[in-house]
C-alpha atoms as a printed R data frame, in Angstrom:
    type eleno elety resid chain resno       x      y       z
1   ATOM     1    CA   UNK     A     1   0.000  0.000   0.000
2   ATOM     2    CA   UNK     A     2   0.981  3.615  -0.510
3   ATOM     3    CA   UNK     A     3   0.540  6.235   2.224
4   ATOM     4    CA   UNK     A     4   1.830  9.704   1.267
5   ATOM     5    CA   UNK     A     5   0.452 13.118   2.215
6   ATOM     6    CA   UNK     A     6   1.649 16.480   0.901
7   ATOM     7    CA   UNK     A     7  -0.015 19.463   2.507
8   ATOM     8    CA   UNK     A     8   0.579 23.213   2.381
9   ATOM     9    CA   UNK     A     9  -0.958 25.402   5.026
10  ATOM    10    CA   UNK     A    10  -0.559 27.788   7.913
11  ATOM    11    CA   UNK     A    11   0.126 26.955  11.548
12  ATOM    12    CA   UNK     A    12  -2.961 27.390  13.728
13  ATOM    13    CA   UNK     A    13  -0.900 27.699  16.919
14  ATOM    14    CA   UNK     A    14   2.713 27.887  18.080
15  ATOM    15    CA   UNK     A    15   4.828 24.725  18.025
16  ATOM    16    CA   UNK     A    16   4.477 22.458  21.072
17  ATOM    17    CA   UNK     A    17   7.890 20.876  21.706
18  ATOM    18    CA   UNK     A    18   8.550 18.087  24.202
19  ATOM    19    CA   UNK     A    19  11.194 15.431  24.677
20  ATOM    20    CA   UNK     A    20  10.728 11.668  24.979
21  ATOM    21    CA   UNK     A    21  12.486  9.746  27.787
22  ATOM    22    CA   UNK     A    22  14.996  8.639  25.135
23  ATOM    23    CA   UNK     A    23  15.925 12.302  24.620
24  ATOM    24    CA   UNK     A    24  14.402 12.560  21.149
25  ATOM    25    CA   UNK     A    25  12.443 15.730  20.382
26  ATOM    26    CA   UNK     A    26   8.765 15.589  19.359
27  ATOM    27    CA   UNK     A    27   6.847 18.625  18.136
28  ATOM    28    CA   UNK     A    28   3.126 18.871  17.468
29  ATOM    29    CA   UNK     A    29   1.752 21.566  15.195
30  ATOM    30    CA   UNK     A    30  -1.734 22.375  14.011
31  ATOM    31    CA   UNK     A    31  -2.001 22.916  10.257
32  ATOM    32    CA   UNK     A    32  -4.874 24.570   8.378
33  ATOM    33    CA   UNK     A    33  -5.186 24.301   4.629
34  ATOM    34    CA   UNK     A    34  -7.995 25.995   2.736
35  ATOM    35    CA   UNK     A    35  -9.571 25.508  -0.660
36  ATOM    36    CA   UNK     A    36 -11.661 28.113  -2.469
37  ATOM    37    CA   UNK     A    37 -14.168 27.028  -5.062
38  ATOM    38    CA   UNK     A    38 -17.325 28.131  -6.854
39  ATOM    39    CA   UNK     A    39 -20.646 26.581  -5.933
40  ATOM    40    CA   UNK     A    40 -23.188 25.568  -8.565
41  ATOM    41    CA   UNK     A    41 -25.102 28.804  -7.999
42  ATOM    42    CA   UNK     A    42 -21.924 30.793  -8.782
43  ATOM    43    CA   UNK     A    43 -21.172 31.988  -5.258
44  ATOM    44    CA   UNK     A    44 -17.711 31.605  -3.749
45  ATOM    45    CA   UNK     A    45 -17.171 29.055  -0.981
46  ATOM    46    CA   UNK     A    46 -14.221 28.052   1.146
47  ATOM    47    CA   UNK     A    47 -13.425 24.727   2.742
48  ATOM    48    CA   UNK     A    48 -10.794 24.476   5.482
49  ATOM    49    CA   UNK     A    49  -9.018 21.295   6.564
50  ATOM    50    CA   UNK     A    50  -7.477 21.248  10.046
51  ATOM    51    CA   UNK     A    51  -5.019 18.512  10.972
52  ATOM    52    CA   UNK     A    52  -2.281 17.934  13.545
53  ATOM    53    CA   UNK     A    53   1.252 17.150  12.405
54  ATOM    54    CA   UNK     A    54   3.962 15.387  14.407
55  ATOM    55    CA   UNK     A    55   7.617 16.185  13.769
56  ATOM    56    CA   UNK     A    56  10.513 14.214  15.246
57  ATOM    57    CA   UNK     A    57  14.200 14.717  15.994
58  ATOM    58    CA   UNK     A    58  16.056 17.718  14.687
59  ATOM    59    CA   UNK     A    59  13.110 18.693  12.473
60  ATOM    60    CA   UNK     A    60  11.019 19.231  15.608
61  ATOM    61    CA   UNK     A    61  13.698 21.475  17.110
62  ATOM    62    CA   UNK     A    62  14.074 23.488  13.891
63  ATOM    63    CA   UNK     A    63  10.296 23.949  13.721
64  ATOM    64    CA   UNK     A    64  10.217 25.144  17.328
65  ATOM    65    CA   UNK     A    65  13.016 27.609  16.645
66  ATOM    66    CA   UNK     A    66  11.686 29.190  13.445
67  ATOM    67    CA   UNK     A    67   7.919 28.633  13.189
68  ATOM    68    CA   UNK     A    68   5.148 30.615  14.843
69  ATOM    69    CA   UNK     A    69   1.376 30.773  14.577
70  ATOM    70    CA   UNK     A    70   0.539 31.792  11.000
71  ATOM    71    CA   UNK     A    71   3.794 30.488   9.451
72  ATOM    72    CA   UNK     A    72   3.299 28.903   6.039
73  ATOM    73    CA   UNK     A    73   4.838 25.445   5.551
74  ATOM    74    CA   UNK     A    74   4.761 22.428   3.265
75  ATOM    75    CA   UNK     A    75   4.660 19.045   4.978
76  ATOM    76    CA   UNK     A    76   5.324 15.664   3.390
77  ATOM    77    CA   UNK     A    77   4.607 12.567   5.415
78  ATOM    78    CA   UNK     A    78   2.252  9.718   6.091
79  ATOM    79    CA   UNK     A    79  -1.250  9.674   7.520
80  ATOM    80    CA   UNK     A    80  -1.544  7.813  10.823
81  ATOM    81    CA   UNK     A    81  -4.563  6.965  12.958
82  ATOM    82    CA   UNK     A    82  -4.406  7.531  16.712
83  ATOM    83    CA   UNK     A    83  -6.968  6.221  19.189
84  ATOM    84    CA   UNK     A    84  -7.100  6.560  22.975
85  ATOM    85    CA   UNK     A    85  -9.453  6.631  25.945
86  ATOM    86    CA   UNK     A    86  -9.896 10.046  27.541
87  ATOM    87    CA   UNK     A    87 -10.208 10.811  31.270
88  ATOM    88    CA   UNK     A    88 -13.973 10.305  31.252
89  ATOM    89    CA   UNK     A    89 -13.571  6.837  29.702
90  ATOM    90    CA   UNK     A    90 -14.804  7.799  26.227
91  ATOM    91    CA   UNK     A    91 -12.959  6.417  23.204
92  ATOM    92    CA   UNK     A    92 -11.388  9.115  21.068
93  ATOM    93    CA   UNK     A    93  -9.544  9.038  17.736
94  ATOM    94    CA   UNK     A    94  -8.060 11.282  15.089
95  ATOM    95    CA   UNK     A    95  -5.874 11.241  12.009
96  ATOM    96    CA   UNK     A    96  -2.418 12.834  12.270
97  ATOM    97    CA   UNK     A    97   0.301 13.456   9.691
98  ATOM    98    CA   UNK     A    98   3.662 12.016  10.744
99  ATOM    99    CA   UNK     A    99   6.077 14.308   8.910
100 ATOM   100    CA   UNK     A   100   8.967 12.973   6.864
101 ATOM   101    CA   UNK     A   101  10.015 16.405   5.590
102 ATOM   102    CA   UNK     A   102   9.136 20.016   6.216
103 ATOM   103    CA   UNK     A   103   9.689 23.066   4.036
104 ATOM   104    CA   UNK     A   104   9.252 26.591   5.382
105 ATOM   105    CA   UNK     A   105   7.523 28.745   2.788
106 ATOM   106    CA   UNK     A   106   7.503 32.178   4.420
107 ATOM   107    CA   UNK     A   107   9.686 34.802   2.814
108 ATOM   108    CA   UNK     A   108  12.840 35.690   4.680
109 ATOM   109    CA   UNK     A   109  11.387 39.065   5.639
110 ATOM   110    CA   UNK     A   110   8.430 37.270   7.281
111 ATOM   111    CA   UNK     A   111  10.657 34.983   9.344
112 ATOM   112    CA   UNK     A   112  14.016 35.340  11.074
113 ATOM   113    CA   UNK     A   113  16.334 34.268   8.240
114 ATOM   114    CA   UNK     A   114  15.209 30.691   8.767
115 ATOM   115    CA   UNK     A   115  16.536 27.845   6.659
116 ATOM   116    CA   UNK     A   116  13.892 27.385   3.992
117 ATOM   117    CA   UNK     A   117  13.954 23.589   3.792
118 ATOM   118    CA   UNK     A   118  14.874 20.750   6.081
119 ATOM   119    CA   UNK     A   119  14.446 17.064   5.428
120 ATOM   120    CA   UNK     A   120  13.570 14.823   8.347
121 ATOM   121    CA   UNK     A   121  15.677 11.834   7.487
122 ATOM   122    CA   UNK     A   122  17.908 10.286  10.171
123 ATOM   123    CA   UNK     A   123  21.100 10.470   8.133
124 ATOM   124    CA   UNK     A   124  20.837 14.292   8.246
125 ATOM   125    CA   UNK     A   125  19.925 14.698  11.920
126 ATOM   126    CA   UNK     A   126  23.609 14.855  12.836
127 ATOM   127    CA   UNK     A   127  24.276 17.823  10.521
128 ATOM   128    CA   UNK     A   128  25.391 20.989  12.292
129 ATOM   129    CA   UNK     A   129  24.367 23.362   9.506
130 ATOM   130    CA   UNK     A   130  21.234 23.211   7.378
131 ATOM   131    CA   UNK     A   131  22.135 25.528   4.538
132 ATOM   132    CA   UNK     A   132  25.157 25.073   2.331
133 ATOM   133    CA   UNK     A   133  27.823 27.641   3.078
134 ATOM   134    CA   UNK     A   134  28.843 29.830   0.167
135 ATOM   135    CA   UNK     A   135  32.527 30.437  -0.285
136 ATOM   136    CA   UNK     A   136  33.575 33.345  -2.422
137 ATOM   137    CA   UNK     A   137  36.227 32.813  -5.014
138 ATOM   138    CA   UNK     A   138  39.051 35.342  -5.016
139 ATOM   139    CA   UNK     A   139  38.021 38.278  -7.158
140 ATOM   140    CA   UNK     A   140  40.336 38.953 -10.013
141 ATOM   141    CA   UNK     A   141  40.373 42.107 -12.040
142 ATOM   142    CA   UNK     A   142  39.631 41.377 -15.647
143 ATOM   143    CA   UNK     A   143  41.043 43.753 -18.258
144 ATOM   144    CA   UNK     A   144  38.004 43.082 -20.467
145 ATOM   145    CA   UNK     A   145  35.473 43.853 -17.755
146 ATOM   146    CA   UNK     A   146  34.185 47.376 -17.175
147 ATOM   147    CA   UNK     A   147  32.117 46.244 -14.186
148 ATOM   148    CA   UNK     A   148  33.143 46.814 -10.591
149 ATOM   149    CA   UNK     A   149  34.030 43.881  -8.328
150 ATOM   150    CA   UNK     A   150  30.542 44.007  -6.789
151 ATOM   151    CA   UNK     A   151  29.128 42.564 -10.030
152 ATOM   152    CA   UNK     A   152  31.258 39.419  -9.843
153 ATOM   153    CA   UNK     A   153  29.257 36.326  -9.095
154 ATOM   154    CA   UNK     A   154  30.755 34.199  -6.314
155 ATOM   155    CA   UNK     A   155  31.505 30.555  -6.886
156 ATOM   156    CA   UNK     A   156  29.710 28.128  -4.638
157 ATOM   157    CA   UNK     A   157  31.840 25.300  -3.310
158 ATOM   158    CA   UNK     A   158  29.547 22.632  -1.900
159 ATOM   159    CA   UNK     A   159  30.717 19.236  -0.728
160 ATOM   160    CA   UNK     A   160  28.205 16.378  -0.637
161 ATOM   161    CA   UNK     A   161  28.633 16.250   3.152
162 ATOM   162    CA   UNK     A   162  27.213 19.784   3.525
163 ATOM   163    CA   UNK     A   163  23.974 19.273   1.570
164 ATOM   164    CA   UNK     A   164  21.062 18.547   3.939
165 ATOM   165    CA   UNK     A   165  18.733 17.106   1.267
């Protein structure tokens, strides 16, 4: 079977971060995604889908650091079904997205220079940096160029070990 969910929406509340006894981070976020459409009578209608998302490991910590209520994100993951008995003895259940990757979609001016994408795969949880570092090449004066040095485009030197996706 195939279980894959891709959802874009806005956070309905701030990130709730907690740690498991094993020390692993778990974050829960509320996500709202809306759809606008035209009814048969021609009037506009809007349908909103609210769902909780669980993030694990370093992804949970990154979400807690950079996301706030209203932040726009893209989540990829799988749909899981949770059921439990509440304090009054009633059986409760809900569907939750267990995130495999998260992409922050706010512009940099809307957020605090946050990394714009972070994959939630274990092989990248040990990474110290989440954005490749740009290294400028030495600028050389070209006799054919009438442009100032500020127009030179820097070279990007990226090793495979630095790429988080």
